[in-house]
C-alpha positions as CSV (number, residue, x, y, z in Angstrom):
1,M,-4.6,-13.7,-9.3
2,D,-0.9,-13.7,-10.2
3,S,-1.0,-10.0,-11.0
4,P,-3.7,-7.4,-10.7
5,D,-5.7,-6.6,-13.7
6,P,-5.2,-3.0,-14.8
7,R,-8.5,-2.8,-16.6
8,G,-10.2,-2.9,-13.2
9,E,-8.9,0.5,-12.1
10,P,-11.0,3.6,-13.1
11,I,-7.9,5.8,-12.8
12,R,-7.2,8.9,-14.8
13,P,-3.6,10.1,-15.1
14,Q,-3.7,13.5,-13.4
15,L,-0.3,13.9,-11.8
16,G,2.5,15.7,-13.4
17,L,6.2,15.4,-12.6
18,W,6.1,18.2,-10.1
19,D,3.0,16.8,-8.4
20,T,4.7,13.5,-7.7
21,V,8.0,15.1,-6.6
22,S,5.9,17.3,-4.3
23,I,4.3,14.2,-2.8
24,I,7.8,12.6,-2.2
25,I,9.2,15.8,-0.5
26,G,6.0,16.3,1.4
27,I,6.0,12.8,2.9
28,V,9.7,12.5,3.6
29,I,10.3,16.0,5.1
30,G,8.1,15.6,8.1
31,A,9.2,16.3,11.7
32,G,12.4,14.3,11.4
33,I,14.7,17.1,10.3
34,Y,13.7,19.0,13.4
35,E,13.6,16.1,15.9
36,T,16.3,13.6,15.0
37,V,19.2,15.9,14.2
38,P,20.5,16.2,17.8
39,L,20.3,12.4,18.1
40,V,22.4,12.0,15.0
41,F,25.0,14.6,16.2
42,K,25.3,12.7,19.6
43,N,26.5,9.6,17.7
44,V,29.1,11.1,15.3
45,P,32.7,12.2,16.2
46,N,32.7,15.6,14.5
47,G,31.0,18.1,12.3
48,W,32.3,16.6,9.0
49,S,30.9,13.3,10.0
50,A,27.6,14.9,11.0
51,V,27.2,16.2,7.4
52,G,28.7,13.1,5.9
53,V,26.1,10.7,7.4
54,W,23.3,12.7,5.8
55,V,25.1,12.4,2.4
56,V,25.5,8.7,2.9
57,G,21.8,8.4,3.8
58,G,20.9,10.3,0.7
59,L,23.1,8.0,-1.5
60,L,21.5,4.9,0.1
61,S,18.1,6.3,-0.5
62,L,19.0,7.1,-4.1
63,I,20.1,3.5,-4.6
64,G,16.7,2.4,-3.3
65,A,15.0,4.9,-5.6
66,L,16.8,3.4,-8.6
67,C,15.5,-0.1,-7.6
68,Y,12.0,1.2,-7.3
69,A,12.3,3.1,-10.6
70,E,13.0,-0.1,-12.4
71,L,10.0,-1.9,-10.7
72,A,7.6,1.0,-11.2
73,S,8.5,1.7,-14.8
74,A,8.2,-2.0,-15.7
75,Y,4.9,-2.5,-13.7
76,P,3.3,1.0,-13.8
77,R,0.3,0.1,-11.7
78,S,-1.4,1.9,-8.8
79,G,-0.4,0.1,-5.5
80,G,3.4,0.0,-5.9
81,D,4.9,-2.6,-3.6
82,Y,1.6,-4.5,-3.6
83,V,2.0,-5.1,-7.3
84,Y,5.6,-6.1,-7.2
85,L,5.3,-8.5,-4.2
86,T,2.2,-10.1,-5.7
87,R,4.0,-10.7,-9.0
88,A,7.2,-11.9,-7.4
89,F,6.1,-14.0,-4.4
90,G,2.4,-14.7,-5.0
91,P,-1.0,-13.2,-4.0
92,W,-0.5,-14.0,-0.3
93,M,2.5,-11.7,0.0
94,G,0.8,-8.8,-1.8
95,F,-2.2,-9.3,0.4
96,L,-0.1,-9.3,3.6
97,F,1.6,-6.0,2.4
98,G,-1.8,-4.4,1.9
99,W,-3.1,-5.7,5.2
100,A,0.0,-4.5,7.1
101,Q,-0.3,-1.1,5.5
102,L,-4.0,-0.9,6.5
103,V,-3.7,-2.1,10.1
104,V,-0.2,-1.1,11.1
105,I,2.3,0.7,8.8
106,R,0.4,3.5,6.9
107,T,-2.3,4.2,9.5
108,G,0.4,4.2,12.3
109,N,2.6,6.6,10.4
110,I,-0.3,9.0,9.7
111,G,-1.1,8.8,13.4
112,M,2.5,9.6,14.3
113,M,2.5,12.7,12.2
114,G,-0.9,13.6,13.7
115,Y,0.7,13.5,17.1
116,V,3.6,15.7,15.9
117,F,1.1,18.3,14.6
118,G,-0.9,18.2,17.8
119,D,2.1,18.5,20.1
120,Y,3.4,21.6,18.4
121,A,-0.1,23.1,18.0
122,V,-0.6,23.2,21.7
123,K,2.7,25.0,22.1
124,L,1.9,27.5,19.4
125,F,-1.5,28.3,20.8
126,G,-0.4,28.3,24.4
127,I,-2.7,25.6,25.7
128,P,-2.4,25.3,29.6
129,K,-0.2,22.4,30.7
130,E,-3.1,20.5,32.3
131,W,-5.0,20.5,29.0
132,Q,-2.1,19.9,26.7
133,R,-2.6,16.1,26.2
134,E,-6.3,16.5,25.4
135,G,-5.5,19.5,23.1
136,S,-2.8,17.5,21.3
137,L,-5.2,14.6,20.8
138,A,-7.9,16.8,19.5
139,C,-5.6,18.6,17.1
140,A,-4.2,15.2,15.8
141,L,-7.7,13.9,15.2
142,G,-8.7,17.1,13.5
143,A,-5.7,17.2,11.1
144,V,-6.1,13.6,10.0
145,T,-9.9,14.0,9.5
146,L,-9.7,17.3,7.6
147,L,-7.0,16.1,5.2
148,S,-8.8,12.9,4.6
149,V,-11.9,14.9,3.7
150,L,-9.9,17.0,1.3
151,N,-8.5,13.9,-0.4
152,L,-12.1,12.5,-0.7
153,L,-12.8,15.5,-3.0
154,G,-10.5,14.0,-5.6
155,V,-7.0,14.1,-7.0
156,T,-7.1,17.8,-7.9
157,F,-7.9,18.8,-4.3
158,G,-5.3,16.3,-2.9
159,K,-2.5,17.3,-5.2
160,R,-3.1,21.1,-4.8
161,T,-3.1,20.7,-1.0
162,Q,0.1,18.8,-1.2
163,N,1.8,21.3,-3.5
164,L,0.8,24.2,-1.3
165,L,2.0,22.5,1.9
166,T,5.3,21.4,0.3
167,L,6.0,24.9,-0.9
168,A,5.3,26.4,2.5
169,K,7.6,23.7,4.1
170,V,10.5,24.4,1.7
171,L,10.2,28.2,2.3
172,G,10.3,27.6,6.0
173,L,13.4,25.5,5.7
174,G,14.9,28.3,3.6
175,G,14.4,30.6,6.6
176,I,16.4,28.3,8.7
177,L,19.2,28.2,6.1
178,V,19.4,32.0,6.1
179,A,19.4,32.2,9.9
180,G,22.1,29.5,10.2
181,F,24.5,30.7,7.6
182,L,24.3,34.4,8.5
183,A,24.8,33.7,12.2
184,P,28.2,35.1,13.4
185,E,29.1,32.1,15.5
186,P,30.7,29.6,15.3
187,G,31.1,29.4,11.5
188,V,33.4,27.0,9.7
189,S,35.2,25.9,12.8
190,A,32.1,23.8,13.7
191,L,33.0,21.3,11.1
192,T,36.3,20.3,12.8
193,A,35.0,20.1,16.4
194,N,35.3,16.7,18.0
195,A,32.9,14.8,20.2
196,P,34.1,14.3,23.8
197,V,32.5,10.9,24.3
198,Q,32.2,7.5,22.5
199,V,30.0,7.6,19.4
200,S,28.1,5.1,17.2
201,I,27.9,5.8,13.5
202,G,25.6,2.8,13.1
203,L,23.0,4.3,15.4
204,A,23.4,7.7,13.7
205,M,22.5,6.0,10.4
206,V,19.3,4.5,11.9
207,F,18.1,8.0,12.7
208,V,19.2,9.3,9.3
209,L,17.5,6.6,7.3
210,Y,14.3,7.0,9.4
211,T,14.3,10.7,8.5
212,F,14.7,9.8,4.8
213,G,11.8,7.3,4.9
214,G,8.9,7.7,2.5
215,W,10.6,8.5,-0.9
216,N,9.2,5.2,-2.3
217,D,5.6,6.4,-2.2
218,A,5.8,7.8,-5.7
219,A,5.5,4.1,-6.9
220,L,2.1,3.9,-5.2
221,V,0.5,6.4,-7.5
222,A,2.3,5.2,-10.7
223,A,-1.0,4.7,-12.6
224,E,-2.1,8.3,-11.9
225,Q,1.1,9.9,-13.4
226,R,1.1,11.4,-16.9
227,N,3.8,10.0,-19.1
228,R,4.2,7.4,-16.4
229,R,7.1,5.4,-17.8
230,R,9.3,8.5,-17.9
231,N,8.0,10.5,-15.0
232,I,8.0,7.6,-12.5
233,T,11.8,7.3,-12.8
234,L,12.4,11.0,-12.9
235,S,10.2,11.7,-9.9
236,L,11.9,9.1,-7.7
237,I,15.4,10.3,-8.6
238,L,14.6,14.0,-8.5
239,G,12.7,13.8,-5.3
240,T,15.4,11.8,-3.5
241,C,18.2,14.1,-4.7
242,A,16.2,17.2,-3.7
243,I,15.6,15.8,-0.2
244,T,19.3,14.9,0.2
245,L,20.3,18.4,-0.8
246,I,17.8,20.0,1.6
247,Y,18.9,17.8,4.5
248,V,22.6,18.4,3.9
249,M,22.1,22.2,3.7
250,V,19.9,22.4,6.8
251,N,22.4,20.3,8.8
252,A,25.2,22.6,7.7
253,A,23.1,25.6,8.7
254,Y,22.5,24.1,12.1
255,L,26.3,23.6,12.4
256,F,27.2,27.1,11.4
257,G,24.5,28.6,13.6
258,L,25.1,26.7,16.8
259,G,28.3,24.8,16.5
260,F,28.8,21.1,16.8
261,E,28.3,20.9,20.6
262,G,25.4,23.4,20.4
263,V,23.5,21.1,18.0
264,R,24.3,18.0,20.1
265,T,22.8,19.5,23.3
266,S,19.9,21.4,21.7
267,D,16.3,20.4,22.6
268,A,14.8,22.4,19.8
269,V,17.6,22.9,17.2
270,A,15.6,24.9,14.6
271,A,14.2,27.2,17.3
272,D,17.7,27.8,18.7
273,V,19.0,28.7,15.2
274,L,16.1,31.1,14.6
275,K,16.7,32.9,17.9
276,H,19.6,34.8,16.2
277,F,17.0,36.7,14.1
278,Q,13.6,36.2,15.8
279,G,14.5,36.2,19.5
280,D,11.6,35.0,21.7
281,N,9.4,34.5,18.6
282,A,11.7,31.6,17.5
283,S,9.8,28.9,19.3
284,R,6.5,30.0,17.8
285,I,7.9,30.1,14.3
286,M,9.5,26.7,14.9
287,S,6.1,25.3,16.0
288,L,4.5,26.6,12.9
289,L,7.2,25.1,10.6
290,V,6.9,21.7,12.2
291,M,3.1,21.8,12.0
292,I,3.2,22.6,8.3
293,S,5.7,19.8,7.8
294,A,3.5,17.3,9.6
295,L,0.5,18.3,7.6
296,G,2.4,17.8,4.4
297,A,3.4,14.3,5.5
298,I,-0.1,13.4,6.6
299,N,-1.7,14.6,3.3
300,G,0.9,12.7,1.2
301,M,0.4,9.5,3.2
302,V,-3.4,9.7,3.1
303,F,-3.2,10.2,-0.7
304,T,-0.8,7.4,-1.5
305,G,-1.9,4.9,1.1
306,S,-5.5,4.8,-0.1
307,R,-4.2,3.6,-3.5
308,V,-2.7,0.4,-1.9
309,Y,-6.1,-0.5,-0.3
310,A,-7.8,0.2,-3.6
311,A,-5.5,-2.3,-5.3
312,L,-6.3,-4.8,-2.6
313,G,-10.0,-4.2,-3.1
314,N,-9.7,-4.9,-6.8
315,E,-8.3,-8.4,-6.1
316,Y,-10.3,-9.7,-3.1
317,R,-14.1,-9.8,-2.9
318,L,-14.0,-9.5,0.9
319,F,-12.4,-6.0,0.5
320,A,-14.2,-5.1,-2.7
321,F,-15.6,-1.9,-1.1
322,L,-12.0,-0.6,-0.9
323,G,-11.6,-0.8,-4.6
324,R,-14.6,1.4,-5.4
325,W,-13.6,4.8,-6.9
326,N,-15.9,7.7,-7.0
327,P,-16.3,8.3,-10.8
328,R,-17.1,12.0,-10.4
329,L,-14.4,12.9,-8.0
330,G,-11.8,10.4,-9.1
331,S,-10.9,9.2,-5.6
332,P,-10.9,5.8,-3.9
333,F,-13.7,6.9,-1.5
334,W,-14.0,4.0,0.8
335,S,-10.2,3.4,1.0
336,I,-9.7,6.9,2.3
337,V,-12.7,6.6,4.7
338,T,-11.5,3.3,6.1
339,Q,-7.9,4.5,6.4
340,C,-9.2,7.6,8.3
341,L,-11.3,5.6,10.7
342,L,-8.5,3.1,11.5
343,T,-6.0,6.0,12.0
344,V,-8.4,7.8,14.4
345,G,-8.8,4.5,16.3
346,L,-5.0,4.2,16.7
347,I,-4.7,7.8,17.8
348,L,-7.4,7.3,20.4
349,A,-5.9,4.0,21.5
350,V,-2.4,5.5,22.3
351,G,-3.6,9.0,23.2
352,S,-6.7,8.7,25.4
353,T,-6.5,7.6,29.0
354,F,-8.9,4.7,28.4
355,G,-7.0,3.5,25.4
356,R,-3.7,3.5,27.2
357,E,-5.1,1.7,30.2
358,Q,-6.5,-1.1,27.9
359,I,-3.2,-1.5,26.1
360,N,-1.3,-1.9,29.4
361,V,-4.0,-4.3,30.7
362,G,-3.5,-6.4,27.6
363,L,0.3,-6.4,27.8
364,S,0.1,-7.3,31.5
365,K,-2.1,-10.3,30.8
366,V,0.6,-11.8,28.5
367,G,3.4,-11.1,31.0
368,M,4.9,-8.1,29.1
369,E,6.0,-4.8,30.5
370,K,3.6,-1.8,30.5
371,V,4.2,1.0,28.0
372,Q,5.7,4.2,29.6
373,W,3.6,7.1,28.3
374,E,5.8,10.0,29.4
375,G,6.8,12.6,26.8
376,H,5.8,11.6,23.3
377,G,4.4,8.3,24.5
378,G,1.8,7.9,21.7
379,F,4.3,8.8,19.0
380,D,7.0,6.5,20.3
381,T,4.6,3.6,20.7
382,L,3.4,3.9,17.1
383,L,7.0,4.2,15.9
384,K,8.0,1.0,17.6
385,C,5.0,-0.8,16.2
386,T,5.4,0.4,12.6
387,A,9.1,0.4,12.0
388,P,9.8,-3.4,11.9
389,S,6.9,-4.1,9.5
390,F,8.0,-1.1,7.3
391,W,11.6,-2.4,6.9
392,L,10.5,-6.0,6.5
393,F,8.3,-5.2,3.4
394,F,10.9,-2.8,2.2
395,L,13.5,-5.6,2.2
396,L,11.0,-8.0,0.5
397,T,10.4,-5.4,-2.3
398,G,14.1,-5.1,-2.8
399,L,14.3,-8.9,-3.1
400,S,11.4,-8.9,-5.6
401,L,13.6,-7.0,-8.1
402,F,15.9,-10.1,-8.3
403,V,12.9,-12.5,-8.6
404,L,11.2,-10.5,-11.3
405,R,14.3,-10.2,-13.4
406,E,14.3,-14.0,-13.6
407,R,10.5,-14.5,-13.8
408,D,9.8,-11.8,-16.4
409,P,13.0,-11.6,-18.5
410,D,11.1,-10.5,-21.6
411,I,9.0,-7.7,-20.1
412,E,9.9,-4.2,-21.2
413,R,12.0,-2.3,-18.6
414,P,12.2,1.4,-19.6
415,F,14.7,1.9,-16.8
416,K,17.2,-0.7,-15.4
417,V,19.2,-0.3,-12.2
418,P,22.8,0.4,-13.2
419,F,25.5,-1.9,-11.8
420,Y,23.1,-4.8,-11.3
421,P,23.2,-6.7,-9.0
422,L,25.5,-4.6,-6.8
423,L,23.2,-1.7,-6.1
424,P,20.1,-3.8,-5.3
425,L,22.3,-5.9,-2.9
426,I,23.4,-2.7,-1.2
427,F,19.7,-1.6,-0.9
428,C,18.7,-5.0,0.5
429,D,21.6,-5.0,3.0
430,T,20.5,-1.6,4.2
431,C,16.9,-2.7,4.7
432,A,18.1,-5.8,6.6
433,Y,20.2,-3.7,8.9
434,M,17.3,-1.4,9.5
435,L,15.0,-4.3,10.2
436,Y,17.4,-5.6,12.8
437,S,17.7,-2.2,14.4
438,A,14.0,-1.5,14.4
439,T,13.2,-4.9,15.9
440,A,15.7,-4.3,18.7
441,Y,14.2,-0.8,19.3
442,A,10.6,-2.1,19.4
443,K,11.4,-4.9,21.9
444,E,8.2,-6.3,23.3
445,L,5.9,-4.3,21.0
446,V,7.0,-6.6,18.1
447,L,4.7,-9.2,19.5
448,P,1.4,-7.4,18.8
449,V,2.5,-6.6,15.3
450,L,3.3,-10.3,14.7
451,V,-0.2,-11.2,15.9
452,L,-1.7,-8.7,13.5
453,L,0.3,-10.2,10.6
454,H,-0.8,-13.7,11.5
455,I,-4.4,-12.5,11.6
456,G,-3.7,-11.2,8.1
457,V,-2.8,-14.7,7.0
458,V,-6.1,-16.0,8.3
459,V,-8.0,-13.2,6.6
460,Y,-6.2,-14.0,3.4
461,W,-7.4,-17.6,3.6
462,F,-11.0,-16.6,4.1
463,S,-10.7,-14.1,1.2
464,R,-9.4,-16.8,-1.1
465,R,-12.0,-19.3,0.1
466,E,-14.9,-16.8,-0.4
467,S,-13.6,-15.9,-3.9
468,R,-13.5,-19.7,-4.8
469,L,-17.0,-20.2,-3.5
470,Q,-18.3,-17.2,-5.4
471,G,-16.6,-18.5,-8.5
472,S,-18.2,-22.0,-8.1
473,S,-21.6,-20.4,-7.6
474,N,-21.2,-18.4,-10.8
475,N,-20.1,-21.5,-12.7
476,R,-23.1,-23.5,-11.5
477,A,-25.4,-20.7,-12.6
478,L,-24.1,-20.8,-16.2
479,P,-26.4,-22.6,-18.7
């Protein structure tokens, strides 16, 4: 069990270079570029710095992409981080990664984007205030379920859905660029305006790197890419560079359209920019753009996440059902179904009145503060639960690059990280800083996540024990 056996995967390479780049763009460009920008601007001293932190965020993400390109091209297997962590640190670490993705990270992030879709859907359709929470919950559940069903129909349906949503998303951002750069005020002077209060570049980078999160998902579908050893590297680099360019241009458009102070104080920055051309319709257009972005992120995460669980199912008899692919549709059927059910459960837990009450009852019993559910309560709770685990395993994957260089010195590496070990060290330092920041942000909600990870250790022990017992039974049955 040192490394998964590629012969166990009934996977056909059906993803081209554009398909994989589309997955990266679709996952990364979610609601963050609409939601976090004012928070970033509140923590930088001037307009130049506001654009600069997004450039730095792109460079740090590109460094991470180069690290993943080496790992993915050397170990071109479906499952990405699961494969590298298993090979570098042993089966238990790979199992914990897959477990965390299933019960916390991936399902939680899909749920977060479901909430974003639901929140903006009720605004677009004018749902009365007293029904907005129920409406948002229903829309979130509907979006996750529908896109999961489309991905059950196979890779072709999944990738075509992703390509269409990504194209719509980029066109919508193009409209924001036009509106921002053609606005008569305040123009270039926005870059030199200074903030009137104390700022924190470190906190600004936390929001920037959160908005860049997800570019590494190309590695999860490595086995399904055509010409994989070439396209894995190209898709990671091209996808990250394209996202950086889009983010920098959109932030510049915000600056030109609203001015530095206007962006800092905006509650709906994209809608405010669009008002120059669309007037009262701007908020509806904004809602539609965010909904499309959220759908693209959900679809990409449903598609890639299921491949992690399938890799887990190929290794552990207890989860063997997750590794079963539908031979006709070419999809990991039960991985997608299980992921959908757990995501629906998380959405109901943090979105329904009953679920919220039970969460607060449980926290009270262990002497912890109750969750405040005002505003985006469900979204914020899922973010606090998922972020520390996400950055922990991101850091471990960065460290696995050093381990595998020593453990597998003779393995073919079609791509090697330039300036080794400097760039991987920068990537690991970035992940460590983000892990610290995410843990400080999550506060008391780190405890439930730690409990789930410890449960994963127990489940791993039972999985190994069952595999050994099964192996012993088979051996006794031999003549």
